[in-house]
ZASE-324698 format. One record per residue: residue number from 1; residue in one letter; y, z, x of N, C-alpha, C in turn. Coordinates in nm, 3 decimals. Example, Ala and Ser with C-alpha at 12.3 -4.5 7.8 and 13.67 -1.06 7.14 Angstrom:
! residues 2
<rec seq="1" type="A" n_v="-0.569" n_w="0.780" n_u="1.319" ca_v="-0.450" ca_w="0.780" ca_u="1.230" c_v="-0.330" c_w="0.780" c_u="1.320"/>
<rec seq="2" type="S" n_v="-0.225" n_w="0.708" n_u="1.285" ca_v="-0.106" ca_w="0.714" ca_u="1.367" c_v="0.003" c_w="0.787" c_u="1.290"/>
//
This chain:
! residues 111
<rec seq="1" type="M" n_v="3.065" n_w="2.373" n_u="-3.197" ca_v="3.062" ca_w="2.428" ca_u="-3.083" c_v="3.000" c_w="2.577" c_u="-3.069"/>
<rec seq="2" type="R" n_v="2.905" n_w="2.603" n_u="-2.978" ca_v="2.864" ca_w="2.753" ca_u="-2.976" c_v="2.942" c_w="2.838" c_u="-2.892"/>
<rec seq="3" type="T" n_v="2.949" n_w="2.937" n_u="-2.925" ca_v="3.049" ca_w="3.047" ca_u="-2.871" c_v="2.984" c_w="3.158" c_u="-2.774"/>
<rec seq="4" type="A" n_v="2.988" n_w="3.205" n_u="-2.677" ca_v="2.900" ca_w="3.288" ca_u="-2.610" c_v="2.950" c_w="3.421" c_u="-2.627"/>
<rec seq="5" type="A" n_v="2.887" n_w="3.508" n_u="-2.639" ca_v="2.908" ca_w="3.636" ca_u="-2.680" c_v="2.935" c_w="3.714" c_u="-2.540"/>
<rec seq="6" type="L" n_v="3.063" n_w="3.752" n_u="-2.537" ca_v="3.088" ca_w="3.834" ca_u="-2.430" c_v="3.090" c_w="3.974" c_u="-2.439"/>
<rec seq="7" type="T" n_v="3.036" n_w="4.036" n_u="-2.320" ca_v="3.003" ca_w="4.186" ca_u="-2.337" c_v="3.102" c_w="4.249" c_u="-2.225"/>
<rec seq="8" type="E" n_v="3.140" n_w="4.362" n_u="-2.254" ca_v="3.215" ca_w="4.441" ca_u="-2.133" c_v="3.115" c_w="4.504" c_u="-2.037"/>
<rec seq="9" type="L" n_v="3.132" n_w="4.489" n_u="-1.888" ca_v="3.027" ca_w="4.566" ca_u="-1.800" c_v="3.111" c_w="4.660" c_u="-1.712"/>
<rec seq="10" type="T" n_v="3.076" n_w="4.777" n_u="-1.701" ca_v="3.144" ca_w="4.862" ca_u="-1.603" c_v="3.084" c_w="4.801" c_u="-1.452"/>
<rec seq="11" type="V" n_v="3.200" n_w="4.776" n_u="-1.398" ca_v="3.189" ca_w="4.744" ca_u="-1.248" c_v="3.178" c_w="4.869" c_u="-1.160"/>
<rec seq="12" type="K" n_v="3.068" n_w="4.887" n_u="-1.117" ca_v="3.055" ca_w="4.983" ca_u="-1.006" c_v="3.014" c_w="4.915" c_u="-0.851"/>
<rec seq="13" type="R" n_v="3.144" n_w="4.921" n_u="-0.763" ca_v="3.141" ca_w="4.879" ca_u="-0.661" c_v="3.250" c_w="4.957" c_u="-0.580"/>
<rec seq="14" type="P" n_v="3.192" n_w="4.939" n_u="-0.451" ca_v="3.282" ca_w="5.044" ca_u="-0.375" c_v="3.457" c_w="5.009" c_u="-0.371"/>
<rec seq="15" type="L" n_v="3.538" n_w="5.086" n_u="-0.367" ca_v="3.667" ca_w="5.076" ca_u="-0.405" c_v="3.751" c_w="4.983" c_u="-0.322"/>
<rec seq="16" type="R" n_v="3.707" n_w="4.989" n_u="-0.188" ca_v="3.770" ca_w="4.917" ca_u="-0.078" c_v="3.730" c_w="4.772" c_u="-0.076"/>
<rec seq="17" type="R" n_v="3.614" n_w="4.744" n_u="-0.147" ca_v="3.548" ca_w="4.600" ca_u="-0.121" c_v="3.617" c_w="4.521" c_u="-0.199"/>
<rec seq="18" type="A" n_v="3.649" n_w="4.385" n_u="-0.168" ca_v="3.725" ca_w="4.302" ca_u="-0.241" c_v="3.640" c_w="4.248" c_u="-0.359"/>
<rec seq="19" type="P" n_v="3.662" n_w="4.202" n_u="-0.476" ca_v="3.595" ca_w="4.122" ca_u="-0.571" c_v="3.528" c_w="4.016" c_u="-0.516"/>
<rec seq="20" type="T" n_v="3.431" n_w="3.964" n_u="-0.552" ca_v="3.401" ca_w="3.830" ca_u="-0.506" c_v="3.450" c_w="3.727" c_u="-0.582"/>
<rec seq="21" type="H" n_v="3.497" n_w="3.594" n_u="-0.479" ca_v="3.568" ca_w="3.497" ca_u="-0.516" c_v="3.465" c_w="3.396" c_u="-0.626"/>
<rec seq="22" type="P" n_v="3.511" n_w="3.369" n_u="-0.710" ca_v="3.421" ca_w="3.289" ca_u="-0.810" c_v="3.354" c_w="3.155" c_u="-0.748"/>
<rec seq="23" type="G" n_v="3.398" n_w="3.124" n_u="-0.629" ca_v="3.330" ca_w="3.015" ca_u="-0.560" c_v="3.211" c_w="3.054" c_u="-0.498"/>
<rec seq="24" type="V" n_v="3.215" n_w="3.169" n_u="-0.457" ca_v="3.074" ca_w="3.202" ca_u="-0.405" c_v="2.972" c_w="3.207" c_u="-0.484"/>
<rec seq="25" type="L" n_v="2.995" n_w="3.263" n_u="-0.610" ca_v="2.894" ca_w="3.235" ca_u="-0.704" c_v="2.873" c_w="3.075" c_u="-0.772"/>
<rec seq="26" type="M" n_v="2.958" n_w="2.994" n_u="-0.749" ca_v="2.958" ca_w="2.855" ca_u="-0.788" c_v="2.854" c_w="2.790" c_u="-0.678"/>
<rec seq="27" type="R" n_v="2.892" n_w="2.833" n_u="-0.558" ca_v="2.812" ca_w="2.776" ca_u="-0.461" c_v="2.656" c_w="2.806" c_u="-0.470"/>
<rec seq="28" type="E" n_v="2.653" n_w="2.922" n_u="-0.509" ca_v="2.502" ca_w="2.968" ca_u="-0.503" c_v="2.446" c_w="2.895" c_u="-0.623"/>
<rec seq="29" type="I" n_v="2.499" n_w="2.871" n_u="-0.736" ca_v="2.455" ca_w="2.807" ca_u="-0.842" c_v="2.421" c_w="2.668" c_u="-0.814"/>
<rec seq="30" type="I" n_v="2.508" n_w="2.617" n_u="-0.747" ca_v="2.492" ca_w="2.460" ca_u="-0.726" c_v="2.404" c_w="2.468" c_u="-0.620"/>
<rec seq="31" type="E" n_v="2.368" n_w="2.537" n_u="-0.520" ca_v="2.286" ca_w="2.511" ca_u="-0.400" c_v="2.147" c_w="2.537" c_u="-0.453"/>
<rec seq="32" type="E" n_v="2.149" n_w="2.662" n_u="-0.494" ca_v="2.003" ca_w="2.750" ca_u="-0.520" c_v="1.952" c_w="2.716" c_u="-0.647"/>
<rec seq="33" type="H" n_v="2.038" n_w="2.704" n_u="-0.745" ca_v="1.984" ca_w="2.707" ca_u="-0.882" c_v="1.957" c_w="2.543" c_u="-0.929"/>
<rec seq="34" type="L" n_v="2.068" n_w="2.487" n_u="-0.926" ca_v="2.094" ca_w="2.347" ca_u="-0.967" c_v="2.021" c_w="2.254" c_u="-0.870"/>
<rec seq="35" type="E" n_v="2.028" n_w="2.305" n_u="-0.765" ca_v="1.969" ca_w="2.226" ca_u="-0.638" c_v="2.052" c_w="2.092" c_u="-0.590"/>
<rec seq="36" type="L" n_v="2.180" n_w="2.094" n_u="-0.624" ca_v="2.262" ca_w="1.967" ca_u="-0.592" c_v="2.324" c_w="1.981" c_u="-0.475"/>
<rec seq="37" type="P" n_v="2.365" n_w="1.867" n_u="-0.435" ca_v="2.432" ca_w="1.838" ca_u="-0.297" c_v="2.595" c_w="1.838" c_u="-0.373"/>
<rec seq="38" type="I" n_v="2.672" n_w="1.906" n_u="-0.286" ca_v="2.811" ca_w="1.946" ca_u="-0.310" c_v="2.882" c_w="1.803" c_u="-0.369"/>
<rec seq="39" type="A" n_v="2.847" n_w="1.695" n_u="-0.312" ca_v="2.920" ca_w="1.560" ca_u="-0.338" c_v="2.876" c_w="1.521" c_u="-0.477"/>
<rec seq="40" type="E" n_v="2.751" n_w="1.543" n_u="-0.514" ca_v="2.690" ca_w="1.505" ca_u="-0.643" c_v="2.751" c_w="1.619" c_u="-0.734"/>
<rec seq="41" type="A" n_v="2.761" n_w="1.725" n_u="-0.718" ca_v="2.799" ca_w="1.821" ca_u="-0.788" c_v="2.966" c_w="1.785" c_u="-0.838"/>
<rec seq="42" type="A" n_v="3.048" n_w="1.746" n_u="-0.721" ca_v="3.156" ca_w="1.706" ca_u="-0.761" c_v="3.182" c_w="1.571" c_u="-0.825"/>
<rec seq="43" type="R" n_v="3.102" n_w="1.468" n_u="-0.814" ca_v="3.087" ca_w="1.378" ca_u="-0.885" c_v="3.074" c_w="1.368" c_u="-1.026"/>
<rec seq="44" type="R" n_v="2.989" n_w="1.484" n_u="-1.094" ca_v="2.946" ca_w="1.504" ca_u="-1.213" c_v="3.029" c_w="1.577" c_u="-1.273"/>
<rec seq="45" type="M" n_v="3.142" n_w="1.671" n_u="-1.197" ca_v="3.253" ca_w="1.757" ca_u="-1.262" c_v="3.367" c_w="1.667" c_u="-1.267"/>
<rec seq="46" type="K" n_v="3.341" n_w="1.554" n_u="-1.217" ca_v="3.470" ca_w="1.440" ca_u="-1.201" c_v="3.607" c_w="1.510" c_u="-1.141"/>
<rec seq="47" type="I" n_v="3.543" n_w="1.549" n_u="-1.038" ca_v="3.663" ca_w="1.616" ca_u="-0.924" c_v="3.630" c_w="1.572" c_u="-0.786"/>
<rec seq="48" type="S" n_v="3.736" n_w="1.580" n_u="-0.687" ca_v="3.714" ca_w="1.528" ca_u="-0.553" c_v="3.608" c_w="1.632" c_u="-0.473"/>
<rec seq="49" type="R" n_v="3.554" n_w="1.580" n_u="-0.395" ca_v="3.444" ca_w="1.661" ca_u="-0.333" c_v="3.527" c_w="1.776" c_u="-0.251"/>
<rec seq="50" type="Q" n_v="3.668" n_w="1.739" n_u="-0.193" ca_v="3.745" ca_w="1.806" ca_u="-0.127" c_v="3.778" c_w="1.943" c_u="-0.219"/>
<rec seq="51" type="S" n_v="3.830" n_w="1.916" n_u="-0.338" ca_v="3.870" ca_w="2.036" ca_u="-0.444" c_v="3.762" c_w="2.111" c_u="-0.477"/>
<rec seq="52" type="L" n_v="3.638" n_w="2.058" n_u="-0.489" ca_v="3.511" ca_w="2.151" ca_u="-0.499" c_v="3.509" c_w="2.238" c_u="-0.381"/>
<rec seq="53" type="H" n_v="3.508" n_w="2.170" n_u="-0.253" ca_v="3.469" ca_w="2.251" ca_u="-0.142" c_v="3.568" c_w="2.367" c_u="-0.118"/>
<rec seq="54" type="A" n_v="3.720" n_w="2.340" n_u="-0.154" ca_v="3.800" ca_w="2.408" ca_u="-0.144" c_v="3.777" c_w="2.537" c_u="-0.202"/>
<rec seq="55" type="A" n_v="3.719" n_w="2.549" n_u="-0.355" ca_v="3.708" ca_w="2.628" ca_u="-0.428" c_v="3.547" c_w="2.711" c_u="-0.375"/>
<rec seq="56" type="L" n_v="3.483" n_w="2.629" n_u="-0.332" ca_v="3.352" ca_w="2.683" ca_u="-0.304" c_v="3.370" c_w="2.783" c_u="-0.185"/>
<rec seq="57" type="D" n_v="3.485" n_w="2.749" n_u="-0.108" ca_v="3.484" ca_w="2.812" ca_u="0.024" c_v="3.588" c_w="2.927" c_u="-0.004"/>
<rec seq="58" type="G" n_v="3.648" n_w="2.954" n_u="-0.090" ca_v="3.752" ca_w="3.053" ca_u="-0.123" c_v="3.878" c_w="3.029" c_u="-0.061"/>
<rec seq="59" type="R" n_v="3.913" n_w="2.894" n_u="-0.040" ca_v="4.039" ca_w="2.856" ca_u="-0.013" c_v="4.145" c_w="2.803" c_u="-0.121"/>
<rec seq="60" type="G" n_v="4.048" n_w="2.754" n_u="-0.215" ca_v="4.140" ca_w="2.726" ca_u="-0.363" c_v="4.113" c_w="2.837" c_u="-0.453"/>
<rec seq="61" type="A" n_v="4.200" n_w="2.838" n_u="-0.538" ca_v="4.157" ca_w="2.935" ca_u="-0.688" c_v="4.080" c_w="2.848" c_u="-0.769"/>
<rec seq="62" type="V" n_v="3.994" n_w="2.915" n_u="-0.860" ca_v="3.917" ca_w="2.864" ca_u="-0.948" c_v="4.010" c_w="2.831" c_u="-1.089"/>
<rec seq="63" type="S" n_v="4.071" n_w="2.734" n_u="-1.107" ca_v="4.170" ca_w="2.713" ca_u="-1.243" c_v="4.076" c_w="2.719" c_u="-1.356"/>
<rec seq="64" type="A" n_v="4.161" n_w="2.702" n_u="-1.471" ca_v="4.058" ca_w="2.695" ca_u="-1.594" c_v="4.014" c_w="2.572" c_u="-1.628"/>
<rec seq="65" type="D" n_v="4.069" n_w="2.474" n_u="-1.550" ca_v="4.010" ca_w="2.327" ca_u="-1.560" c_v="3.893" c_w="2.326" c_u="-1.472"/>
<rec seq="66" type="M" n_v="3.914" n_w="2.384" n_u="-1.370" ca_v="3.766" ca_w="2.395" ca_u="-1.288" c_v="3.659" c_w="2.498" c_u="-1.347"/>
<rec seq="67" type="A" n_v="3.712" n_w="2.601" n_u="-1.402" ca_v="3.601" ca_w="2.672" ca_u="-1.458" c_v="3.528" c_w="2.592" c_u="-1.579"/>
<rec seq="68" type="L" n_v="3.603" n_w="2.538" n_u="-1.666" ca_v="3.560" ca_w="2.435" ca_u="-1.757" c_v="3.464" c_w="2.326" c_u="-1.725"/>
<rec seq="69" type="R" n_v="3.485" n_w="2.254" n_u="-1.589" ca_v="3.387" ca_w="2.147" ca_u="-1.572" c_v="3.279" c_w="2.205" c_u="-1.520"/>
<rec seq="70" type="F" n_v="3.309" n_w="2.326" n_u="-1.413" ca_v="3.178" ca_w="2.397" ca_u="-1.371" c_v="3.081" c_w="2.439" c_u="-1.487"/>
<rec seq="71" type="A" n_v="3.137" n_w="2.536" n_u="-1.584" ca_v="3.067" ca_w="2.571" ca_u="-1.691" c_v="2.987" c_w="2.470" c_u="-1.748"/>
<rec seq="72" type="R" n_v="3.035" n_w="2.358" n_u="-1.757" ca_v="2.990" ca_w="2.242" ca_u="-1.836" c_v="2.874" c_w="2.209" c_u="-1.759"/>
<rec seq="73" type="L" n_v="2.895" n_w="2.177" n_u="-1.612" ca_v="2.757" ca_w="2.145" ca_u="-1.545" c_v="2.664" c_w="2.222" c_u="-1.544"/>
<rec seq="74" type="A" n_v="2.682" n_w="2.348" n_u="-1.514" ca_v="2.610" ca_w="2.469" ca_u="-1.479" c_v="2.545" c_w="2.526" c_u="-1.635"/>
<rec seq="75" type="G" n_v="2.608" n_w="2.495" n_u="-1.742" ca_v="2.536" ca_w="2.559" ca_u="-1.873" c_v="2.576" c_w="2.710" c_u="-1.882"/>
<rec seq="76" type="S" n_v="2.724" n_w="2.733" n_u="-1.840" ca_v="2.744" ca_w="2.860" ca_u="-1.843" c_v="2.874" c_w="2.891" c_u="-1.891"/>
<rec seq="77" type="A" n_v="2.920" n_w="3.018" n_u="-1.896" ca_v="3.063" ca_w="3.040" ca_u="-1.978" c_v="3.179" c_w="3.008" c_u="-1.875"/>
<rec seq="78" type="P" n_v="3.275" n_w="2.939" n_u="-1.896" ca_v="3.404" ca_w="2.953" ca_u="-1.818" c_v="3.466" c_w="3.074" c_u="-1.796"/>
<rec seq="79" type="E" n_v="3.456" n_w="3.155" n_u="-1.894" ca_v="3.523" ca_w="3.292" ca_u="-1.908" c_v="3.504" c_w="3.374" c_u="-1.779"/>
<rec seq="80" type="L" n_v="3.362" n_w="3.337" n_u="-1.756" ca_v="3.320" ca_w="3.427" ca_u="-1.629" c_v="3.424" c_w="3.397" c_u="-1.515"/>
<rec seq="81" type="Y" n_v="3.421" n_w="3.279" n_u="-1.464" ca_v="3.478" ca_w="3.221" ca_u="-1.351" c_v="3.636" c_w="3.255" c_u="-1.370"/>
<rec seq="82" type="V" n_v="3.682" n_w="3.240" n_u="-1.482" ca_v="3.826" ca_w="3.266" ca_u="-1.485" c_v="3.853" c_w="3.438" c_u="-1.487"/>
<rec seq="83" type="R" n_v="3.762" n_w="3.500" n_u="-1.522" ca_v="3.795" ca_w="3.642" ca_u="-1.501" c_v="3.767" c_w="3.696" c_u="-1.364"/>
<rec seq="84" type="M" n_v="3.676" n_w="3.631" n_u="-1.288" ca_v="3.627" ca_w="3.643" ca_u="-1.162" c_v="3.751" c_w="3.632" c_u="-1.050"/>
<rec seq="85" type="Q" n_v="3.829" n_w="3.508" n_u="-1.084" ca_v="3.954" ca_w="3.488" ca_u="-1.015" c_v="4.058" c_w="3.588" c_u="-1.044"/>
<rec seq="86" type="A" n_v="4.072" n_w="3.617" n_u="-1.172" ca_v="4.177" ca_w="3.694" ca_u="-1.209" c_v="4.175" c_w="3.824" c_u="-1.119"/>
<rec seq="87" type="M" n_v="4.054" n_w="3.889" n_u="-1.113" ca_v="4.019" ca_w="4.011" ca_u="-1.069" c_v="4.027" c_w="4.014" c_u="-0.917"/>
<rec seq="88" type="Y" n_v="3.993" n_w="3.871" n_u="-0.865" ca_v="4.013" ca_w="3.835" ca_u="-0.694" c_v="4.146" c_w="3.848" c_u="-0.652"/>
<rec seq="89" type="D" n_v="4.232" n_w="3.784" n_u="-0.764" ca_v="4.396" ca_w="3.742" ca_u="-0.721" c_v="4.464" c_w="3.882" c_u="-0.739"/>
<rec seq="90" type="L" n_v="4.447" n_w="3.967" n_u="-0.831" ca_v="4.482" ca_w="4.103" ca_u="-0.845" c_v="4.445" c_w="4.203" c_u="-0.781"/>
<rec seq="91" type="W" n_v="4.347" n_w="4.195" n_u="-0.688" ca_v="4.297" ca_w="4.306" ca_u="-0.586" c_v="4.358" c_w="4.249" c_u="-0.455"/>
<rec seq="92" type="H" n_v="4.399" n_w="4.129" n_u="-0.447" ca_v="4.447" ca_w="4.101" ca_u="-0.316" c_v="4.601" c_w="4.112" c_u="-0.327"/>
<rec seq="93" type="A" n_v="4.672" n_w="4.071" n_u="-0.445" ca_v="4.823" ca_w="4.095" ca_u="-0.486" c_v="4.843" c_w="4.249" c_u="-0.449"/>
<rec seq="94" type="Q" n_v="4.763" n_w="4.337" n_u="-0.514" ca_v="4.793" ca_w="4.470" ca_u="-0.526" c_v="4.798" c_w="4.525" c_u="-0.396"/>
<rec seq="95" type="R" n_v="4.698" n_w="4.486" n_u="-0.291" ca_v="4.705" ca_w="4.528" ca_u="-0.165" c_v="4.830" c_w="4.464" c_u="-0.050"/>
<rec seq="96" type="R" n_v="4.859" n_w="4.345" n_u="-0.093" ca_v="4.990" ca_w="4.300" ca_u="-0.037" c_v="5.111" c_w="4.333" c_u="-0.101"/>
<rec seq="97" type="L" n_v="5.127" n_w="4.372" n_u="-0.204" ca_v="5.236" ca_w="4.412" ca_u="-0.269" c_v="5.272" c_w="4.594" c_u="-0.273"/>
<rec seq="98" type="A" n_v="5.155" n_w="4.635" n_u="-0.230" ca_v="5.145" ca_w="4.779" ca_u="-0.248" c_v="5.292" c_w="4.850" c_u="-0.154"/>
<rec seq="99" type="P" n_v="5.327" n_w="4.841" n_u="-0.062" ca_v="5.479" ca_w="4.895" ca_u="-0.039" c_v="5.598" c_w="4.867" c_u="-0.121"/>
<rec seq="100" type="E" n_v="5.584" n_w="4.760" n_u="-0.194" ca_v="5.680" ca_w="4.720" ca_u="-0.278" c_v="5.643" c_w="4.776" c_u="-0.421"/>
<rec seq="101" type="L" n_v="5.533" n_w="4.800" n_u="-0.458" ca_v="5.509" ca_w="4.855" ca_u="-0.578" c_v="5.522" c_w="5.000" c_u="-0.595"/>
<rec seq="102" type="R" n_v="5.498" n_w="5.068" n_u="-0.476" ca_v="5.544" ca_w="5.223" ca_u="-0.467" c_v="5.672" c_w="5.242" c_u="-0.472"/>
<rec seq="103" type="Q" n_v="5.754" n_w="5.162" n_u="-0.463" ca_v="5.898" ca_w="5.168" ca_u="-0.484" c_v="5.965" c_w="5.160" c_u="-0.613"/>
<rec seq="104" type="I" n_v="5.887" n_w="5.092" n_u="-0.704" ca_v="5.945" ca_w="5.068" ca_u="-0.828" c_v="5.898" c_w="5.158" c_u="-0.924"/>
<rec seq="105" type="T" n_v="6.034" n_w="5.206" n_u="-1.009" ca_v="5.984" ca_w="5.319" ca_u="-1.089" c_v="5.965" c_w="5.276" c_u="-1.226"/>
<rec seq="106" type="S" n_v="5.850" n_w="5.345" n_u="-1.291" ca_v="5.807" ca_w="5.304" ca_u="-1.412" c_v="5.942" c_w="5.339" c_u="-1.522"/>
<rec seq="107" type="A" n_v="5.937" n_w="5.237" n_u="-1.619" ca_v="6.049" ca_w="5.238" ca_u="-1.729" c_v="6.017" c_w="5.375" c_u="-1.805"/>
<rec seq="108" type="S" n_v="5.891" n_w="5.417" n_u="-1.817" ca_v="5.879" ca_w="5.549" ca_u="-1.886" c_v="5.914" c_w="5.668" c_u="-1.810"/>
<rec seq="109" type="Q" n_v="5.932" n_w="5.645" n_u="-1.679" ca_v="5.948" ca_w="5.750" ca_u="-1.593" c_v="6.107" c_w="5.761" c_u="-1.585"/>
<rec seq="110" type="A" n_v="6.173" n_w="5.670" n_u="-1.591" ca_v="6.329" ca_w="5.647" ca_u="-1.548" c_v="6.421" c_w="5.724" c_u="-1.666"/>
<rec seq="111" type="S" n_v="6.375" n_w="5.764" n_u="-1.784" ca_v="6.466" ca_w="5.846" ca_u="-1.872" c_v="6.478" c_w="6.002" c_u="-1.804"/>
//
């Protein structure tokens, strides 16, 4: 099995802009690069059309399972989609929990 080399890249985006949901990238790859109908991509990935649509529309998270299936279809690295999902989730959670997080005192500052 071939292992993809991962490199760290510095992300330079406006701080207020949300990270892109991995489904956006997946949709672009399916439609523009692979030129497959969504139903055909779902069939090849052995998942329901509804599950794939949910991920592509950003309504559903891209799980490790989905990332592996999509990476196999597209010939890409599943780690990319998992990291994109993690960054997307963290960004939204940080904003949703901001008031509560401000009230939590760090253990290193408590002493």
